[in-house]
N, C-alpha and C positions, 0 to 999 in steps of 0.2 A: 454471511459476509460482513466484514467490518471495513470501514475506511480509516486509514491512518495518515498522519502527516509526519514526515521524517524530521527528526530533530538534529540529525547529523548524517554524514555520508555513510552509505551502506550499499555495497555492490554497485549496481547501476543507478541507484537513487541518491539524490543529493538533498541537502538541507532545504526544507520547504516543499519537496515533492509530495504529492498526494496520490495514494494508490489503494486499491481494494484487495483484501486478502481473505482467505477462509478464516473463521473465528480462531482456530487453534494457532495458526501462524501469526495472525495479528496480535493475539495475546502474548506470544513469545517476544515479538518486537517491542511491545509496550513494557513488559516486565524487564527487558534488557535496557530500557530507556533509549532505544534507538528511534522510536516513534511514539506518537500519542494518538489516541482515538479521536476522531472528529465526528460530530453529529450534526444533524440538521441538513440544510440545503447543500452544503459542501460535500457531506458524506454521500448523499443521494447521487449527486453529480459524479463523484468518483466511482461509485458502484456502477452507474450506467456506462461510464467510459470504459471501465475494466471489462464489462460484459460485451460491449461493442468491439473493443480491441481483440478480445479473445475469439469472438465469432468471426472476425475478419482475418484472424491469424496474425495480428500485429500485437507485439508486446515488447517490453524491455527484456534484455537477456536475463536469465535466471541469476539471482544473486548467489554468490559463493557462500557456503556455510562457514561460519566462524567457530 
């Protein structure tokens, strides 16, 4: 899992949002310059929040494919 910070609007995410994705999806967003990978404390916090939200059934709606 990788944490990314969005560089522009994408689906339910807006500029500056941080979210965790599986490695393959995160890499796609990075290559398309939609998001950038974050590391360190912020990345760990985003991964923890994503795991907590998923376990509680809370999440943003799925982004539409471009």
